[in-house]
PAMARRO-746016 format. One line per 8 residues: their letters; for each residue x, y, z of C-alpha. Coordinates in Angstrom, 2 decimals, decimal comma. Layout:
N
A) X:Y:Z ~ ...
END
This chain:
392
MSIDENLA) 0,08:0,18:-0,01 ~ 0,96:3,58:-0,70 ~ 1,52:5,76:2,63 ~ -2,07:7,26:2,33 ~ -3,61:3,97:1,94 ~ -1,48:2,98:5,17 ~ -3,07:5,92:7,08 ~ -6,37:4,49:6,34
YEITKRLS) -5,40:1,18:7,75 ~ -3,53:2,70:10,71 ~ -6,56:4,99:11,71 ~ -8,97:2,07:11,55 ~ -6,91:0,65:14,17 ~ -6,99:3,70:16,27 ~ -10,69:3,74:15,96 ~ -11,43:0,40:16,57
FPRLVGSE) -13,37:0,35:20,10 ~ -17,20:0,52:21,12 ~ -18,19:3,96:20,22 ~ -22,10:4,30:20,67 ~ -23,40:7,91:20,76 ~ -23,59:9,07:24,13 ~ -20,78:7,05:25,58 ~ -16,97:7,50:26,79
GEKKAIKV) -16,00:5,66:23,45 ~ -17,49:8,06:21,16 ~ -16,16:10,93:22,98 ~ -12,78:9,23:22,60 ~ -13,36:8,71:18,77 ~ -14,15:12,47:18,21 ~ -10,86:13,11:19,57 ~ -9,00:10,55:17,29
VVDEFEKV) -10,89:12,09:14,42 ~ -9,93:15,69:15,16 ~ -6,13:14,68:15,91 ~ -5,87:12,90:12,70 ~ -7,04:15,78:10,75 ~ -4,78:17,82:12,64 ~ -2,00:15,60:11,76 ~ -2,54:15,32:8,18
GYNTVNRE) -2,31:19,36:7,78 ~ -5,69:20,88:8,60 ~ -5,21:24,11:11,14 ~ -8,95:24,39:10,77 ~ -11,01:21,48:12,31 ~ -14,92:22,38:12,26 ~ -16,69:20,70:14,97 ~ -20,64:21,13:15,25
KFKTSLYN) -22,53:20,01:18,05 ~ -26,16:18,81:17,74 ~ -28,78:17,02:19,70 ~ -29,85:13,51:18,52 ~ -31,74:10,84:20,68 ~ -33,10:7,10:20,55 ~ -36,41:8,30:19,31 ~ -36,45:6,60:16,11
WKKTELLF) -35,19:3,29:17,72 ~ -37,80:3,32:20,60 ~ -40,70:4,26:18,17 ~ -39,50:1,35:15,31 ~ -39,47:-1,16:18,43 ~ -42,80:-0,17:19,41 ~ -44,35:-0,40:15,99 ~ -42,57:-3,73:15,37
LTTGILFI) -44,09:-4,96:18,46 ~ -47,62:-3,71:17,57 ~ -47,49:-5,08:14,28 ~ -46,53:-8,60:15,43 ~ -49,48:-8,53:18,18 ~ -51,79:-7,45:15,06 ~ -50,81:-10,40:12,78 ~ -51,53:-12,73:15,58
LLAISYYY) -54,84:-11,04:16,30 ~ -55,52:-11,21:12,20 ~ -55,46:-14,83:12,23 ~ -57,59:-15,33:15,17 ~ -60,21:-13,04:14,03 ~ -60,15:-14,27:10,57 ~ -61,10:-17,77:12,14 ~ -64,10:-16,27:14,53
MPILSLVI) -65,07:-12,84:12,98 ~ -63,68:-11,94:9,28 ~ -65,38:-8,37:9,62 ~ -63,03:-7,62:12,27 ~ -60,02:-8,94:10,38 ~ -60,80:-6,22:7,72 ~ -60,26:-3,73:10,73 ~ -56,75:-5,42:11,65
ITLIVISI) -55,69:-5,29:8,08 ~ -56,09:-1,81:7,92 ~ -54,11:-1,18:11,39 ~ -51,37:-3,35:10,16 ~ -51,02:-1,16:6,85 ~ -50,75:1,80:8,90 ~ -48,02:0,59:11,04 ~ -46,10:-0,76:8,26
LKLLKISD) -46,30:2,80:6,52 ~ -45,22:4,41:9,59 ~ -42,33:2,02:9,58 ~ -41,13:3,21:6,23 ~ -41,82:6,83:7,35 ~ -39,19:6,37:10,32 ~ -36,67:5,00:7,68 ~ -37,34:7,76:5,25
SNKIKLMK) -37,17:10,65:8,23 ~ -35,12:13,69:7,30 ~ -35,50:15,45:10,89 ~ -34,04:14,53:14,33 ~ -36,78:14,09:16,81 ~ -36,10:14,17:20,34 ~ -37,15:12,07:23,34 ~ -39,53:13,56:25,84
NDRYNFET) -36,96:11,60:28,51 ~ -33,46:13,03:28,72 ~ -32,33:9,60:29,38 ~ -32,60:8,86:25,75 ~ -31,33:12,44:24,32 ~ -27,57:12,85:23,66 ~ -25,39:15,78:22,58 ~ -22,90:14,92:19,85
ENIYVNLK) -20,92:16,26:17,17 ~ -20,05:16,44:13,36 ~ -16,38:16,87:12,15 ~ -15,08:18,00:8,91 ~ -12,42:20,14:7,23 ~ -12,87:21,98:3,83 ~ -10,22:22,14:0,96 ~ -10,54:25,26:-1,54
SKNSLANL) -9,46:24,78:-5,20 ~ -8,34:27,41:-7,57 ~ -11,82:27,57:-9,56 ~ -14,31:26,53:-7,30 ~ -16,50:24,90:-9,91 ~ -18,02:22,17:-8,10 ~ -17,83:20,80:-4,35 ~ -17,42:17,02:-3,40
IFIAHYDS) -18,54:15,87:-0,27 ~ -16,66:12,41:1,20 ~ -18,99:11,07:4,03 ~ -18,16:8,43:6,77 ~ -19,68:8,16:9,93 ~ -17,41:7,48:13,16 ~ -20,24:6,24:15,74 ~ -20,79:2,46:16,15
KSQLYPSI) -23,33:0,34:17,76 ~ -24,17:-3,42:18,62 ~ -27,47:-5,23:18,32 ~ -28,70:-8,68:19,27 ~ -28,93:-9,90:15,77 ~ -26,47:-9,84:13,11 ~ -26,97:-7,20:10,75 ~ -27,25:-9,37:7,68
FRAYLIIG) -30,19:-11,53:9,55 ~ -31,79:-8,32:10,58 ~ -31,83:-7,13:7,02 ~ -33,38:-10,37:5,86 ~ -35,78:-10,48:8,53 ~ -37,14:-6,82:7,93 ~ -37,36:-7,44:4,17 ~ -38,85:-11,03:4,59
LFFGGVIL) -41,52:-9,54:7,14 ~ -42,44:-6,68:4,62 ~ -42,90:-8,72:1,66 ~ -44,39:-11,65:3,19 ~ -46,54:-9,36:5,13 ~ -47,79:-7,85:2,10 ~ -48,73:-10,86:0,45 ~ -50,35:-12,27:3,77
LVVFFVLS) -52,45:-9,25:3,87 ~ -53,68:-9,40:0,35 ~ -54,74:-12,97:1,01 ~ -56,25:-12,28:4,25 ~ -58,25:-9,40:2,73 ~ -59,48:-11,29:-0,29 ~ -60,58:-14,30:2,07 ~ -62,07:-12,13:4,40
VLKIIFTF) -64,43:-10,46:1,75 ~ -65,26:-13,79:0,45 ~ -65,91:-15,44:3,58 ~ -68,34:-12,28:4,79 ~ -70,03:-12,27:1,40 ~ -70,21:-15,84:0,43 ~ -69,67:-17,74:3,77 ~ -66,60:-19,33:2,17
NNLILNNI) -64,77:-21,34:4,67 ~ -62,05:-24,01:4,32 ~ -60,76:-25,37:7,56 ~ -57,50:-26,72:5,90 ~ -56,74:-23,24:4,48 ~ -57,93:-21,64:7,69 ~ -55,39:-23,77:9,71 ~ -52,53:-22,79:7,32
LLGVSIVM) -53,14:-18,87:7,38 ~ -53,58:-19,14:11,13 ~ -49,85:-20,83:11,16 ~ -48,59:-18,36:8,53 ~ -50,02:-15,32:10,48 ~ -48,49:-16,29:13,69 ~ -44,97:-16,94:12,27 ~ -45,08:-13,26:10,76
GILAILNF) -46,25:-12,11:13,99 ~ -43,26:-13,63:15,90 ~ -40,77:-12,47:13,24 ~ -42,03:-8,81:13,70 ~ -42,05:-9,40:17,42 ~ -38,45:-10,41:17,29 ~ -37,51:-7,13:15,96 ~ -38,55:-5,52:19,29
FNKVGNKS) -35,84:-7,69:21,14 ~ -33,06:-6,40:18,64 ~ -31,73:-3,66:21,23 ~ -29,29:-1,08:20,76 ~ -26,05:-1,97:22,60 ~ -22,13:-0,66:22,76 ~ -20,61:-3,52:22,06 ~ -19,00:-3,92:18,64
PGATDNAT) -15,54:-2,21:17,94 ~ -16,96:-1,09:14,86 ~ -13,72:-1,74:12,66 ~ -15,68:-2,05:9,17 ~ -18,70:-0,32:10,49 ~ -17,38:2,17:10,13 ~ -13,76:3,04:11,01 ~ -12,44:1,82:7,43
SVGTVIAL) -14,43:4,49:6,16 ~ -13,28:7,33:8,24 ~ -9,60:6,07:7,73 ~ -10,35:6,39:4,10 ~ -11,68:9,78:4,06 ~ -9,10:11,31:6,25 ~ -6,27:9,33:3,86 ~ -8,25:10,87:1,20
SKYFKNNP) -8,26:14,50:2,74 ~ -4,19:14,15:3,14 ~ -4,10:12,93:-0,65 ~ -6,13:16,05:-2,08 ~ -4,29:18,60:0,39 ~ -1,08:17,37:-1,21 ~ -2,47:16,91:-4,98 ~ -4,96:19,68:-5,36
LENIDFTF) -7,56:19,73:-8,30 ~ -7,97:23,00:-9,98 ~ -11,94:22,86:-10,18 ~ -13,27:20,99:-7,18 ~ -13,73:21,98:-3,43 ~ -13,40:19,18:-0,92 ~ -15,70:18,69:2,29 ~ -14,47:16,00:3,95
LIPGSEEL) -17,27:15,04:6,49 ~ -17,23:12,63:9,55 ~ -20,85:12,85:11,10 ~ -21,84:11,30:14,05 ~ -25,51:9,63:15,32 ~ -25,79:7,70:11,93 ~ -26,54:4,57:13,80 ~ -29,46:6,16:15,54
NLGGAIDF) -30,86:8,30:12,69 ~ -28,69:9,51:10,50 ~ -28,60:12,76:12,70 ~ -25,30:14,10:11,53 ~ -26,11:14,11:8,05 ~ -29,53:15,60:8,86 ~ -28,21:18,41:10,93 ~ -25,26:19,02:8,33
MQKHKNEI) -27,69:19,47:5,60 ~ -29,99:21,64:7,64 ~ -27,01:24,08:8,71 ~ -25,25:24,05:5,19 ~ -28,14:23,83:2,75 ~ -27,62:27,36:1,83 ~ -23,95:27,11:1,24 ~ -23,80:24,26:-1,05
DKDTTYCI) -25,47:24,11:-4,64 ~ -27,43:21,25:-5,38 ~ -26,26:21,62:-9,41 ~ -22,58:21,31:-8,45 ~ -22,23:19,22:-5,42 ~ -21,49:15,47:-5,43 ~ -21,80:13,50:-2,23 ~ -20,15:10,13:-1,71
NYDIIGTH) -20,94:8,10:1,24 ~ -18,72:5,22:2,55 ~ -20,21:2,56:4,73 ~ -18,55:-1,15:5,63 ~ -16,05:-0,67:3,01 ~ -12,13:-2,16:3,05 ~ -13,15:-5,60:3,69 ~ -12,61:-8,81:1,90
GVLRNVTS) -15,58:-9,37:-1,03 ~ -17,18:-7,67:-3,78 ~ -17,42:-3,88:-3,34 ~ -21,02:-2,92:-3,68 ~ -22,42:0,21:-5,20 ~ -25,83:0,93:-3,93 ~ -27,75:2,50:-6,95 ~ -31,12:2,34:-5,38
YGIPKKAT) -32,85:1,76:-1,78 ~ -36,07:2,15:-0,19 ~ -40,04:1,42:-0,63 ~ -40,85:3,02:-2,89 ~ -37,51:2,84:-4,72 ~ -35,17:5,64:-4,74 ~ -32,22:5,94:-6,99 ~ -28,75:7,18:-5,80
STKLNELF) -26,93:9,44:-8,23 ~ -26,89:8,25:-11,83 ~ -23,77:10,55:-12,66 ~ -21,63:9,28:-9,54 ~ -22,61:5,62:-10,15 ~ -21,80:5,83:-13,82 ~ -18,30:7,49:-12,57 ~ -17,76:4,63:-10,38
LSSSKILG) -18,82:1,84:-12,52 ~ -16,49:2,88:-15,37 ~ -13,65:3,80:-12,89 ~ -13,82:0,24:-11,47 ~ -13,32:-1,14:-15,03 ~ -10,45:0,76:-15,67 ~ -8,61:0,02:-12,69 ~ -9,87:-3,82:-12,64
VEMKEIYI) -11,72:-3,53:-9,36 ~ -14,64:-5,88:-9,00 ~ -17,94:-3,65:-8,37 ~ -21,38:-4,71:-8,20 ~ -24,74:-2,62:-8,13 ~ -27,35:-3,40:-5,61 ~ -30,80:-2,38:-4,56 ~ -31,73:-2,31:-0,67
PTGAWGDH) -35,26:-2,08:-0,15 ~ -35,49:-1,88:3,76 ~ -33,50:-2,79:6,70 ~ -30,29:-0,59:6,20 ~ -30,11:2,99:5,72 ~ -27,23:5,40:5,17 ~ -25,85:9,04:5,39 ~ -26,35:9,58:1,60
QPFIYAGY) -30,09:9,66:2,15 ~ -30,61:13,08:3,81 ~ -28,73:14,59:0,63 ~ -30,69:12,51:-1,76 ~ -34,05:14,07:-0,35 ~ -32,73:17,38:-0,47 ~ -32,11:16,91:-4,24 ~ -28,11:16,38:-4,17
NACMLGST) -26,29:13,87:-6,16 ~ -25,45:11,30:-3,71 ~ -24,35:7,59:-3,77 ~ -23,50:4,95:-1,07 ~ -20,52:2,61:-1,78 ~ -19,87:-0,58:0,67 ~ -18,82:-4,35:0,68 ~ -20,07:-7,41:1,49
GSMKYVHS) -17,08:-9,48:3,46 ~ -18,06:-8,33:6,75 ~ -22,12:-8,07:7,14 ~ -22,61:-11,14:8,95 ~ -20,39:-9,50:11,76 ~ -21,58:-6,01:11,55 ~ -23,07:-4,73:14,78 ~ -21,32:-7,44:16,93
KKDTMSLV) -18,30:-8,07:18,77 ~ -16,85:-9,83:15,79 ~ -16,33:-6,48:13,75 ~ -12,81:-6,41:14,45 ~ -9,53:-5,68:12,64 ~ -9,35:-9,55:11,13 ~ -11,97:-8,26:8,89 ~ -10,22:-5,27:7,27
SKEGLNNI) -8,63:-6,14:3,79 ~ -5,79:-3,93:2,92 ~ -6,57:-4,66:-0,73 ~ -10,15:-3,80:-0,02 ~ -8,95:-0,12:1,23 ~ -6,63:0,23:-1,94 ~ -9,62:-0,53:-4,35 ~ -11,74:2,14:-2,31
FSLSIEVA) -8,81:4,65:-2,21 ~ -7,64:4,37:-5,66 ~ -11,46:4,41:-7,20 ~ -12,22:7,33:-5,09 ~ -9,31:9,29:-6,50 ~ -10,16:8,27:-9,93 ~ -13,25:9,35:-9,90 ~ -12,55:12,91:-8,47
NRLNKELT) -9,83:13,18:-11,18 ~ -12,50:12,27:-14,19 ~ -15,06:14,59:-12,50 ~ -12,48:17,40:-12,20 ~ -11,67:17,04:-16,14 ~ -15,09:17,34:-17,17 ~ -15,12:20,81:-15,42 ~ -12,28:21,92:-17,76
END
C-alpha cells in the first residue's frame, strides 16, 4: 500500500473500539478524528454540536411489537370474525407505513425523557480549489453500535417481514371478503393461514428484542471509512484539483437516526449548490469481498446519483476493481439519504465481506482488507480526477 492507504489502515486501528452515541468511547473517537485531521495538516477542524436521540429506535421497536401482535390477532379474527380482520388489516398497513416513514425521516426527533437524548457532533474540514466549479463531499460516520442479531439476519428479517406481510395481508383481505359475502370457509386453508400469520407475528416481535448496545468495535462499520476519508483529505491536500472544492465530513449519530448528515444538511443547505455538489458516502468498506454500489434503496424505490454511479462503474472497469450494483429495499440506511431527499447527487459504497459480523463483537481488525482499502482509495481518486476533468 502507499503511504496514504496505510494511513487509512492505521486510523482504522485507532478507532476500532465501541463508540455508541453518548458513550465514553464516542468521546474518545471524536478526539481521534480531530487529532488525525490535524496531523495531516488541517489547521481548522470544524466541530458542530447537535442534539440527537433514540427516538427512531424506540418508536420502531414499539411499531414492530404492535405489528406482531396485530398479525396474531388477524389470524384469530379471521377464524372467528372476518369483519374484524378487515379492521386489523387496516391497522397493520398503517403500522407498516409508519415504519417506512421512520426509515425515510429527514428530521431529528428528540425524546421527552432526557435519558434517551444526547449531545454529539459532526467533524469536517474543507479544502478550496483554484476555480471552485464544484464541491465533492466525502462522508463516513464515526459512531458504532451493537445489536442482538447480526445485521445480515436483521436485514433479511425485515425484508421478509415486509414482502411476506404484504402478500399475507392481500390474501387475508380477499378471503375475508369472500367469507363475509359467500360464507366461504375451508378448515385446511384456515389452519394454514393461522400458522403463517402467527409466524409473521413472531418475526415482527423478534425485531422488538433487537436492542441497541455498545459492544461492537466497529472496525468495518465504520472505522475503515473514516480512515479512508481522512487519508483522502491528506491525498488531495497534497494533490489539489483545480476545479473541485472538497469537504471531508465525519458525521455522528448515523446509527441512531442519520442525525449527523441531517444536521449538516440543515445547517449548510444554503451554502452548497445542488447543481454542483456531489456526495459520496462510505459505509462498511475496506473488507474482503465484492465492492457494492448502492444504486437504489427504499420502498418506494429511490435512485442514488446516476452521474456518480456511472463514474464509479466505469472507473472500476478501468482499474480492474470488481464492483456490483445493488438495490436495498429496506432494513438498512445510510448518510447519503438526507442528501438525496434534499435533491443532491449522492451515492453509497460498501462491501460484502463483513456483513454477517457488522453490529457485533466480531467486527474487528481481522475483517479489514488492505486490498479492499486500496481498491476504494484508488477508485475515489479516479472518480474525483475524472469529475475534475469534465469541468475543464
